[in-house]
C-alpha positions in Angstrom: 0.0 0.0 0.0 1.2 3.5 -0.8 1.7 5.8 2.1 -1.2 8.2 2.2 -0.5 9.9 5.5 -1.2 13.6 5.7 1.1 15.0 8.4 -1.5 17.7 9.3 -4.1 15.2 10.4 -2.2 12.7 12.6 -5.6 11.2 13.7 -5.9 13.7 16.5 -3.4 11.6 18.5 -0.6 13.6 20.0 -2.5 14.9 23.1 -4.3 11.5 23.4 -0.9 9.7 23.6 0.4 12.1 26.2 -2.7 11.7 28.3 -3.1 7.9 28.0 0.4 6.4 27.7 3.7 6.2 29.5 4.9 9.2 27.4 4.8 12.3 29.6 3.1 15.5 28.7 6.4 17.4 28.7 7.7 15.3 25.7 7.9 17.6 22.7 5.2 16.9 20.1 7.8 17.4 17.4 9.6 14.3 18.8 6.5 12.2 18.5 5.4 13.4 15.0 7.7 11.1 13.0 6.7 8.0 15.1 3.0 8.9 14.7 3.4 9.2 10.9 5.4 6.0 10.8 2.9 4.1 12.9 -0.1 5.4 10.9 1.5 4.3 7.6 3.1 1.1 8.9 0.4 -0.2 11.2 -2.9 1.6 10.9 -3.1 1.8 7.1 -2.9 -2.0 6.7 -5.6 -2.6 9.4 -8.0 0.1 8.1 -7.3 -0.1 4.3 -6.7 2.9 2.2 -10.3 4.0 1.6 -11.2 4.0 5.3 -7.9 5.5 6.3 -8.4 8.4 3.8 -12.1 8.8 4.9 -11.0 9.2 8.5 -8.3 11.7 7.5 -10.7 13.7 5.3 -13.4 13.8 8.0 -10.9 15.0 10.6 -9.5 17.7 8.3 -13.0 18.9 7.4 -14.2 18.7 11.0 -17.0 16.3 9.9 -16.0 13.2 11.9 -19.1 11.8 13.6 -21.2 8.7 14.4 -19.7 5.3 13.6 -16.5 6.9 12.3 -16.0 8.9 15.5 -16.5 5.7 17.5 -14.0 3.8 15.2 -11.4 6.5 15.7 -11.8 7.1 19.5 -12.5 3.5 20.7 -10.4 1.5 18.2 -7.9 3.4 16.2 -6.5 5.8 18.8 -5.7 3.0 21.4 -4.1 0.9 18.6 -2.0 3.9 17.4 -1.0 4.9 20.9 0.7 1.5 21.5 2.4 1.4 18.1 3.7 5.0 18.6 5.2 4.0 21.9 6.8 0.9 20.5 8.3 2.8 17.6 9.6 5.7 19.8 11.0 3.9 22.7 14.4 3.1 21.1 14.9 6.7 20.2 13.8 8.4 23.4 17.3 9.1 24.7 18.9 9.8 21.3 19.0 13.2 19.6 20.3 13.6 16.0 22.3 16.8 15.8 24.7 18.3 13.4 27.4 16.5 15.4 25.7 13.2 14.7 23.6 11.0 17.1 23.9 12.1 20.7 22.7 10.3 23.8 20.9 12.5 26.3 21.9 12.1 30.0 20.4 13.4 33.2 21.9 14.0 36.5 18.9 12.4 38.3 18.2 9.3 36.3 19.9 6.4 34.6 19.2 5.0 31.1 17.5 1.6 31.1 19.6 -1.5 30.5 19.2 -3.0 27.0 17.4 -6.0 28.4 14.9 -3.9 30.3 14.3 -1.8 27.2 13.7 -4.9 25.1 11.3 -6.3 27.6 9.3 -3.1 27.7 9.3 -2.8 23.9 8.1 -6.4 23.6 5.2 -5.7 26.0 4.3 -2.6 24.2 4.2 -4.5 20.9 2.0 -7.1 22.4 -0.4 -4.4 23.5 -0.3 -2.8 20.1 -1.0 -6.1 18.4 -3.9 -6.7 20.7 -5.5 -3.3 19.9 -4.8 -3.9 16.1 -6.6 -7.2 16.3 -9.4 -5.7 18.3 -9.8 -2.9 15.6 -9.7 -5.5 12.8 -12.4 -7.7 14.6 -14.6 -4.6 15.0 -14.3 -3.7 11.3 -15.1 -7.3 10.3 -18.1 -7.5 12.6 -19.4 -4.1 11.3 -18.5 -4.4 7.7 -21.7 -2.7 6.5 -20.9 0.4 8.5 -17.7 1.2 6.8 -16.9 1.4 3.0 
């Protein structure tokens, strides 16, 4: 499938992620944006299909999202996307790409997680993401007449 993501839409997810995930509110939205775009194209698009994906984007852009499509977005798509974004972002959370090359951020009051811990958390996040993707897919199959 061709990537059809419009970076202006982002499925209204940035604040939802900060409010409902392990990602804190003080994380810059610009940091999350590439992982949201990637997750939408890599994970959501195959679950929703191009037509439904574009329908949601258009309805969000035109401020016409309602009814079954609103339910689909808020109950099924956003939770799925939340976990995929966390999974994609976790490996980059302490790395900044600067004109000097990749830099690891350090803090005086915390330690970076060990690789094993990070892999364990990433695996659990992916399990959650896959659960929500299957849940969304099941909902779409059970309600095939509601969506084009």
